[in-house]
C-alpha positions as CSV (number, residue, x, y, z in Angstrom):
1,M,16.9,-3.5,5.4
2,G,17.6,-7.2,6.0
3,S,20.9,-8.9,6.5
4,L,22.9,-9.6,3.3
5,E,22.6,-13.3,3.8
6,S,18.8,-13.1,3.4
7,S,19.3,-11.9,-0.2
8,F,20.5,-15.3,-1.4
9,V,19.0,-18.8,-1.8
10,E,20.5,-22.2,-1.0
11,Q,19.4,-23.8,-4.2
12,V,18.9,-21.9,-7.5
13,I,15.6,-22.5,-9.4
14,E,15.8,-19.7,-11.9
15,P,19.3,-19.9,-13.5
16,V,21.7,-17.0,-13.8
17,Q,21.9,-16.0,-17.4
18,I,25.1,-14.7,-19.0
19,I,25.5,-13.2,-22.5
20,D,29.0,-12.6,-23.8
21,V,29.3,-10.4,-26.8
22,P,32.6,-10.9,-28.6
23,A,34.9,-8.0,-29.3
24,P,34.8,-6.8,-32.9
25,V,37.6,-8.1,-35.2
26,A,40.1,-5.4,-36.1
27,S,41.3,-7.1,-39.3
28,Q,40.2,-5.9,-42.7
29,Q,39.5,-9.5,-43.8
30,P,36.6,-11.2,-42.2
31,P,37.7,-14.3,-40.2
32,V,37.0,-17.7,-41.4
33,H,35.3,-18.6,-38.1
34,P,33.9,-15.3,-36.7
35,P,33.2,-15.2,-32.9
36,V,29.6,-15.6,-31.9
37,T,27.7,-14.3,-29.0
38,Q,27.3,-16.8,-26.2
39,H,24.2,-17.2,-24.1
40,V,24.6,-19.6,-21.2
41,R,22.5,-20.4,-18.1
42,C,24.1,-21.5,-14.8
43,S,22.3,-23.0,-11.9
44,T,25.2,-24.3,-9.8
45,L,28.6,-23.0,-8.7
46,E,30.3,-25.6,-10.9
47,E,28.5,-24.5,-14.1
48,L,29.3,-20.8,-13.4
49,S,33.0,-21.5,-12.6
50,A,33.4,-23.6,-15.8
51,H,31.9,-20.9,-18.0
52,L,34.0,-18.1,-16.4
53,N,37.2,-20.1,-16.7
54,T,36.4,-20.9,-20.4
55,A,35.4,-17.3,-21.2
56,Q,38.6,-15.9,-19.9
57,Q,40.3,-17.5,-22.9
58,T,38.2,-15.4,-25.2
59,T,37.9,-11.6,-25.6
60,Y,34.5,-10.1,-25.1
61,S,33.4,-6.5,-25.5
62,C,30.3,-6.8,-23.3
63,R,29.2,-9.3,-20.7
64,Y,25.7,-9.2,-19.4
65,I,24.8,-11.1,-16.2
66,S,21.2,-11.3,-15.3
67,I,20.1,-12.4,-11.8
68,C,16.4,-12.4,-10.9
69,Q,14.0,-13.0,-8.0
70,R,11.1,-15.4,-8.3
71,N,8.9,-12.6,-7.0
72,S,9.5,-9.2,-5.4
73,W,9.4,-10.4,-1.8
74,R,11.8,-13.3,-2.2
75,P,15.7,-13.4,-2.3
76,L,17.8,-13.4,-5.5
77,Q,18.0,-16.6,-7.4
78,I,21.8,-17.0,-6.7
79,T,23.8,-18.5,-3.9
80,R,26.3,-16.4,-2.0
81,P,29.3,-18.4,-3.3
82,M,28.2,-17.9,-6.9
83,L,27.9,-14.1,-6.5
84,D,31.3,-14.1,-4.7
85,L,32.8,-15.8,-7.7
86,I,31.3,-13.3,-10.1
87,V,32.6,-10.4,-8.0
88,A,36.1,-11.9,-7.6
89,S,36.4,-12.9,-11.3
90,H,35.7,-9.3,-12.5
91,G,37.4,-7.3,-9.8
92,I,34.2,-5.6,-8.7
93,D,34.4,-2.9,-6.0
94,A,32.9,-3.5,-2.6
95,S,30.2,-0.8,-3.2
96,F,28.5,-3.3,-5.5
97,W,27.1,-5.2,-2.4
98,E,24.7,-2.3,-1.7
99,L,22.6,-3.5,-4.7
100,P,21.9,-7.1,-3.7
101,S,21.1,-5.9,-0.1
102,C,17.9,-4.4,-1.5
103,F,16.6,-7.8,-2.7
104,Y,15.7,-9.9,0.4
105,T,13.0,-12.0,2.0
106,R,10.3,-9.8,3.5
107,N,6.7,-9.9,4.6
108,L,6.1,-6.1,4.8
109,D,6.6,-3.4,2.2
110,V,9.6,-1.8,3.9
111,E,11.8,0.6,2.0
112,E,8.9,1.3,-0.3
113,V,10.5,4.4,-1.9
114,F,14.2,3.7,-1.3
115,C,16.5,3.4,-4.3
116,V,20.2,2.9,-4.2
117,P,21.5,6.3,-5.4
118,Y,23.8,6.6,-8.4
119,T,27.3,5.6,-7.3
120,E,30.4,6.0,-9.4
121,T,33.9,4.9,-8.6
122,R,37.1,5.1,-10.7
123,H,40.3,3.1,-10.4
124,G,42.7,4.0,-13.1
125,S,41.1,3.1,-16.4
126,V,38.1,1.4,-14.8
127,I,34.8,3.1,-14.2
128,E,32.2,1.4,-12.0
129,I,28.6,2.5,-11.9
130,S,25.8,1.2,-9.7
131,Y,22.2,2.3,-9.0
132,S,18.7,0.9,-8.5
133,I,15.4,2.2,-9.7
134,K,11.7,1.5,-8.9
135,Y,9.0,1.4,-11.5
136,P,5.4,0.4,-11.9
137,E,4.4,-2.8,-13.7
138,H,1.0,-3.9,-14.7
139,K,-0.3,-7.4,-13.8
140,P,-2.9,-8.3,-16.5
141,A,-4.2,-11.3,-14.6
142,E,-5.4,-9.2,-11.7
143,D,-5.7,-5.9,-13.6
144,K,-3.6,-4.0,-11.1
145,W,-0.3,-2.2,-10.9
146,V,2.6,-2.9,-8.5
147,I,5.9,-1.2,-7.8
148,R,9.0,-3.2,-8.7
149,H,12.6,-2.8,-7.9
150,S,15.5,-3.3,-10.4
151,A,19.3,-2.6,-10.1
152,L,22.1,-2.3,-12.6
153,Y,25.9,-2.5,-12.1
154,H,28.3,-1.5,-14.9
155,R,32.0,-1.9,-14.9
156,Y,33.7,-0.3,-17.9
157,D,37.4,-0.5,-18.7
158,T,38.4,2.4,-21.0
159,S,41.7,0.8,-21.9
160,T,40.2,-2.5,-23.2
161,N,36.8,-1.1,-24.0
162,Q,35.2,-4.0,-22.1
163,S,31.9,-3.7,-20.2
164,V,30.5,-6.0,-17.5
165,F,26.8,-5.5,-16.6
166,I,25.1,-7.2,-13.7
167,H,21.3,-6.8,-13.8
168,L,19.2,-7.6,-10.8
169,S,15.5,-7.9,-11.7
170,P,12.4,-8.7,-9.6
171,T,11.0,-11.4,-11.8
172,P,12.2,-14.0,-14.3
173,N,12.3,-12.7,-17.9
174,S,11.5,-9.1,-16.9
175,K,10.8,-6.6,-19.6
176,A,14.3,-5.0,-19.3
177,H,16.0,-8.4,-19.3
178,L,14.1,-9.4,-22.5
179,Q,14.9,-6.1,-24.2
180,A,18.6,-6.3,-23.2
181,S,18.8,-9.9,-24.4
182,T,17.3,-8.9,-27.7
183,H,19.7,-6.0,-28.1
184,L,22.8,-8.1,-27.3
185,L,21.8,-11.2,-29.2
186,G,20.7,-9.2,-32.3
187,P,23.0,-7.8,-35.0
188,P,26.4,-6.8,-33.8
189,T,26.8,-3.2,-32.7
190,P,29.4,-1.0,-34.5
191,P,32.7,-0.5,-32.6
192,T,31.9,3.1,-32.2
193,S,28.7,2.5,-30.2
194,S,28.5,3.9,-26.7
195,P,29.3,1.4,-23.9
196,F,26.5,3.0,-21.9
197,H,23.8,2.2,-24.4
198,L,22.4,-0.6,-22.2
199,H,21.5,1.9,-19.5
200,G,19.1,3.5,-22.1
201,V,17.6,0.1,-22.7
202,L,16.7,-0.3,-19.0
203,F,15.0,3.1,-18.8
204,T,13.3,2.7,-22.1
205,A,11.7,-0.5,-20.8
206,Y,10.3,1.1,-17.6
207,T,10.0,4.9,-17.8
208,P,6.9,5.0,-20.1
209,A,5.0,2.8,-17.6
210,W,4.7,5.8,-15.2
211,R,2.1,7.5,-17.4
212,A,-0.1,4.5,-17.6
213,Y,0.3,3.9,-13.8
214,M,-0.7,7.5,-13.0
215,A,-3.7,7.3,-15.3
216,W,-4.8,4.1,-13.6
217,L,-4.6,5.8,-10.2
218,E,-6.5,8.8,-11.5
219,R,-9.3,6.7,-12.9
220,R,-9.8,5.3,-9.4
221,F,-9.6,8.7,-7.8
222,L,-11.8,10.9,-10.0
223,P,-15.2,9.2,-9.4
224,I,-14.8,9.5,-5.7
225,A,-13.6,13.1,-6.0
226,N,-16.4,14.1,-8.3
227,T,-19.0,12.5,-6.0
228,T,-17.5,14.2,-3.0
229,F,-17.7,17.7,-4.5
230,A,-21.3,17.1,-5.6
231,T,-22.4,16.0,-2.1
232,F,-24.7,18.2,0.2
233,I,-24.8,17.7,3.9
234,D,-28.5,18.0,4.2
235,E,-29.1,15.2,1.6
236,P,-28.4,11.5,1.8
237,L,-24.7,11.0,1.3
238,R,-23.4,8.9,-1.7
239,V,-20.0,8.5,-0.1
240,G,-19.0,7.2,3.2
241,Y,-16.1,6.0,5.4
242,D,-15.1,3.2,2.9
243,N,-14.6,5.9,0.3
244,L,-12.4,7.8,2.7
245,S,-10.2,4.8,3.3
246,T,-9.9,4.3,-0.5
247,L,-8.9,8.0,-0.9
248,V,-6.2,7.7,1.8
249,S,-4.8,4.6,0.0
250,I,-4.8,6.5,-3.4
251,E,-3.2,9.5,-1.7
252,T,-0.4,7.3,-0.3
253,R,0.2,5.9,-3.8
254,F,0.5,9.4,-5.2
255,L,2.8,10.4,-2.4
256,Q,5.3,7.6,-3.3
257,V,5.7,8.7,-7.0
258,P,7.5,12.0,-6.6
259,A,10.1,10.5,-4.2
260,I,10.8,7.6,-6.6
261,L,10.9,9.7,-9.7
262,E,13.2,12.2,-8.0
263,S,15.7,9.4,-7.4
264,V,15.3,8.1,-11.0
265,G,15.8,11.7,-12.4
266,D,19.0,12.2,-10.4
267,T,20.4,8.9,-11.8
268,L,19.5,9.9,-15.3
269,A,21.2,13.3,-14.9
270,Q,24.4,11.7,-13.7
271,L,24.3,9.0,-16.4
272,G,23.7,11.7,-19.1
273,S,26.7,13.7,-17.9
274,L,28.9,10.7,-17.9
275,T,27.8,9.5,-21.3
276,S,28.2,12.9,-23.0
277,S,31.8,13.0,-21.8
278,S,32.7,9.6,-23.3
279,S,34.8,9.2,-26.4
280,A,32.2,7.1,-28.3
281,E,30.8,8.7,-31.4
282,D,27.2,8.1,-30.4
283,G,27.8,9.2,-26.8
284,D,25.9,12.4,-27.4
285,A,23.0,10.5,-28.9
286,T,22.9,8.2,-25.9
287,A,23.1,11.2,-23.5
288,Q,20.3,12.9,-25.3
289,H,18.2,9.7,-25.0
290,L,18.8,9.6,-21.3
291,Q,17.9,13.3,-21.0
292,N,14.6,12.7,-22.7
293,H,13.8,10.1,-20.1
294,Q,14.8,12.5,-17.4
295,R,12.3,15.1,-18.8
296,T,9.6,12.5,-18.8
297,C,10.3,11.7,-15.2
298,L,10.1,15.4,-14.2
299,A,6.7,15.7,-16.0
300,Q,5.3,12.7,-14.3
301,Q,6.7,13.9,-11.0
302,R,4.9,17.2,-11.3
303,A,1.7,15.4,-12.3
304,A,2.0,13.1,-9.2
305,T,2.5,16.1,-6.9
306,H,-0.6,17.8,-8.2
307,L,-2.7,14.7,-7.9
308,Q,-1.4,14.0,-4.4
309,L,-2.4,17.5,-3.3
310,R,-5.8,17.1,-4.9
311,A,-6.3,13.7,-3.2
312,Q,-5.3,15.2,0.1
313,R,-7.8,18.1,-0.2
314,T,-10.5,15.7,-1.3
315,S,-9.9,13.4,1.6
316,Q,-10.1,16.4,4.0
317,L,-13.3,17.6,2.4
318,L,-14.8,14.1,2.6
319,A,-13.8,13.7,6.2
320,D,-15.3,17.1,7.1
321,T,-18.5,16.3,5.1
322,L,-18.9,13.0,7.0
323,S,-18.2,14.8,10.3
324,F,-20.8,17.5,9.6
325,R,-23.3,14.9,8.4
326,D,-22.8,13.1,11.7
327,Q,-23.4,16.4,13.5
328,V,-26.6,17.0,11.5
329,V,-27.9,13.5,12.4
330,A,-27.0,14.0,16.0
331,K,-28.8,17.4,16.0
332,E,-31.9,15.8,14.5
333,Q,-31.8,13.0,17.1
334,N,-31.3,15.4,19.9
335,G,-34.4,17.2,18.7
336,N,-36.3,13.9,18.7
337,M,-35.0,13.2,22.2
338,L,-36.1,16.6,23.4
339,Q,-39.6,16.0,22.0
340,L,-39.7,12.7,23.7
341,N,-38.6,14.3,27.0
342,K,-41.4,16.9,26.6
343,S,-43.8,14.0,26.1
344,A,-42.4,12.2,29.1
345,V,-42.8,15.3,31.3
346,F,-46.5,15.7,30.2
347,I,-47.2,12.0,30.9
348,T,-45.5,12.2,34.2
349,T,-47.5,15.3,35.2
350,L,-50.7,13.4,34.3
351,T,-49.6,10.4,36.2
352,L,-48.9,12.5,39.3
353,L,-52.3,14.2,38.9
354,Y,-54.3,11.0,38.7
355,L,-52.1,8.9,41.0
356,P,-53.8,9.8,44.4
357,A,-57.3,9.2,43.0
358,S,-56.2,5.9,41.4
359,F,-54.6,4.8,44.6
360,V,-57.7,5.6,46.7
361,A,-60.0,3.8,44.1
362,S,-57.7,0.8,44.0
363,F,-57.3,0.6,47.8
364,F,-61.0,0.8,48.6
365,G,-61.9,-1.4,45.7
366,M,-60.2,-4.4,47.2
367,N,-62.1,-7.2,48.9
368,F,-60.8,-6.0,52.3
369,F,-63.6,-3.4,52.3
370,G,-67.3,-3.7,51.7
371,F,-70.4,-1.5,52.0
372,D,-72.9,-2.4,54.7
373,P,-76.4,-1.4,53.5
374,D,-77.9,-2.1,56.9
375,D,-75.7,0.4,58.7
376,N,-75.1,2.5,55.6
377,R,-71.4,2.5,56.1
378,I,-68.1,0.9,54.9
379,A,-67.0,-2.2,56.7
380,G,-63.3,-3.1,56.8
381,S,-61.7,-6.6,57.2
382,S,-59.3,-7.2,60.0
383,M,-57.0,-8.9,57.4
384,V,-56.1,-5.6,55.7
385,W,-52.7,-5.9,57.3
386,I,-51.8,-8.6,54.7
387,Y,-52.0,-5.9,52.0
388,V,-49.8,-3.5,53.9
389,V,-47.1,-6.1,54.7
390,V,-47.0,-7.5,51.1
391,A,-46.9,-4.1,49.5
392,G,-44.2,-2.8,51.9
393,A,-42.1,-5.9,51.3
394,L,-42.3,-5.7,47.5
395,T,-41.4,-2.0,47.6
396,V,-38.3,-2.6,49.7
397,A,-37.3,-5.6,47.5
398,T,-37.7,-3.4,44.4
399,F,-35.4,-0.7,45.7
400,V,-32.8,-3.2,47.0
401,F,-32.7,-4.9,43.6
402,Y,-32.3,-1.5,41.8
403,Y,-29.4,-0.5,43.9
404,W,-27.8,-3.9,43.5
405,L,-28.0,-3.5,39.7
406,L,-26.4,0.0,39.9
407,H,-23.3,-1.3,41.8
408,R,-23.0,-4.5,39.7
409,D,-23.5,-3.0,36.2
410,D,-20.7,-0.4,36.4
411,D,-20.5,0.2,32.6
412,G,-24.2,0.4,32.2
413,A,-24.3,-2.3,29.5
414,M,-27.6,-3.8,30.8
415,F,-29.4,-0.4,30.9
416,R,-28.1,0.4,27.4
417,S,-29.4,-2.9,26.1
418,L,-32.8,-2.0,27.5
419,A,-32.8,1.4,25.9
420,P,-34.8,1.9,22.7
421,K,-33.0,2.1,19.4
422,I,-33.4,5.3,17.4
423,R,-33.0,5.4,13.6
424,G,-32.3,8.5,11.6
425,G,-32.0,9.4,7.9
426,G,-28.9,10.0,5.9
427,G,-25.7,8.1,5.5
428,S,-24.0,6.3,2.7
429,G,-26.2,3.7,1.1
430,G,-28.7,3.4,4.0
431,A,-29.9,4.7,7.3
432,F,-27.8,5.5,10.3
433,E,-28.4,3.3,13.3
434,G,-28.5,6.1,15.9
435,W,-25.8,8.2,17.5
436,T,-24.4,5.3,19.4
437,A,-24.0,3.3,16.2
438,L,-22.5,6.4,14.5
439,R,-19.9,6.8,17.3
440,R,-19.0,3.1,17.0
441,G,-18.7,3.4,13.2
442,N,-16.5,6.5,13.5
443,T,-14.2,4.7,16.0
444,C,-13.9,1.6,13.8
445,T,-13.1,3.7,10.7
446,A,-10.5,5.8,12.5
447,A,-8.8,2.6,13.7
448,R,-9.0,1.2,10.2
449,L,-7.4,4.3,8.8
450,R,-4.7,4.3,11.4
451,G,-3.9,0.7,10.7
452,R,-3.9,1.2,6.9
453,G,-0.5,1.4,5.3
454,A,0.9,2.1,1.8
455,M,2.1,-1.4,1.4
456,T,2.9,-2.0,-2.2
457,A,4.7,-5.1,-3.3
458,D,4.1,-8.6,-4.6
459,A,2.4,-9.9,-1.5
460,K,0.2,-12.5,-3.2
461,E,3.2,-14.0,-5.0
462,A,5.0,-14.1,-1.7
463,G,2.1,-15.9,-0.1
464,V,1.1,-13.0,2.2
465,E,-2.5,-12.0,2.6
466,L,-2.8,-8.3,3.4
467,R,-6.3,-6.7,3.4
468,G,-6.5,-3.4,1.4
469,V,-2.9,-3.6,0.1
470,D,-2.1,-3.3,-3.6
471,V,0.7,-5.5,-4.5
C-alpha cells in the first residue's frame, strides 16, 4: 500500500463526472417546469465547488460521482483538495479514505488479490457502505485479459431518501460507469425503487466476465496439459522448460481467482442482507438479483479451485517428466562415456605394448647411429649427448608447464573448453547439448521460475516493460 498522497494528481486530465437525479415530485399535478437530471464534468476545484454550491439549492434523490484513473497503475484523476471538498460537502465518514488508498502509482503488481472488505457504518438515519471489487476485463487490441480494481461508496439517508454514490474506476468510461450513467440518465425510476439498485448495476457489469476469463485461461492450459499426459520419457519430448514456465504462470492466475471471488461473494452476501431489509417495494427483487450474482461467483470459485489443482498437478508431472528425461539422457551419455573409457583402456594397453619397441626403433633409427659393413657392427656418434639433453629438457619443460596450468586454472575452465562436446537425443524441439548443457539449462530455468511472479495489471499502459507478465 502506498501513501494516500500518491493516490491523487496535481492536475486533472479526465474530469470528475457528477450526475444529479432530481427527487420525484409529490404533487398530483405535473409541474410546469419539471426538474431534469444534471450531468456535469469538473476538472478544477473551482468548477466542483460552484456545482456543489448550486446543487445544494435543489433537492436530488441520487447523486452519482464518478472518479477514474487513466490506467490501472496511475493515481486517481482528482486532486486532494477536490476530494476533500466532496467528503466535507456530503458528511462522509473517515472510513471512506480506505477506498482511494487502493488507487495509487505503482510499478509492481502489489496487492494483487486485495479488496477492501464490505464496510457498513450507521449514524442515526444515515447508512454508509463502502467496498471494492476486482474483476477481469478483456483488452481486444491485445487479445488478453487483465485484472481491474473498482470501488463504490454509498451514503443513504433514510429520512430524506437521498443517496450519494462515489464510484472509483480504473479507466475512463469503464463498463460500470457507462451502465450506471445510462441507468441514471434514462427514464425516471419510480419512487418505490430500491436505493441499492445501483450496486446491482456494478455487479451486472463485471460478474459475467469471470466465466469468459476462466475459459480463456483454460484454452491456454489444456493444450499443454494434454501434451504432458501424452508424453513418454523414452521418446523425444514435445514439451520443455518453457511450457513449465507457462504452466506456473497459468497456475498463479488460477490461484488468484478463488481469493478474489471469495471477497466479492462476501460483499454480495452483506449487500443482499441489507437490501432485503430495506423498506423499498422492490428491495426483495434487488436482493434476489444480488444473490444470483453471489451464486455465480461461488460457481466460478469452485471451477477456479479445480483448475488450479489440475494445473498444479500438471506442472508437477511435467517437472518430473523433464527430470526423468534428463536422467535418461545422462544414463545414455554415461554409457557412451563408459564405452569410450573401455576404448581408451584398450588403446592405452596397445600403446604400452608397442612403446618399448617403438622407442628402440626410433632411437637407433636416428643419424647418430650407423651400420659399419667393414666391421659388421653399429657405429655411434659422439654427439648423441645432444639428443639426451634436448629430450630431457623438453620433458622437464612439459611437466613444469602442466603443473603451472593446474595451479593457475583453478576452476578448470581451460580443460573443459578442450574437452569434446557430446550430443544426445531427446529434448523439446531438438537435441540436448550434453549433460553440461542440460545442467546449465536446468539452472537457468529454475532461476527463471524463481524470478517469475504473478504480476497482473496494466503495465503497458503504465509504461512498464515486464517480461512474461500479463497485464
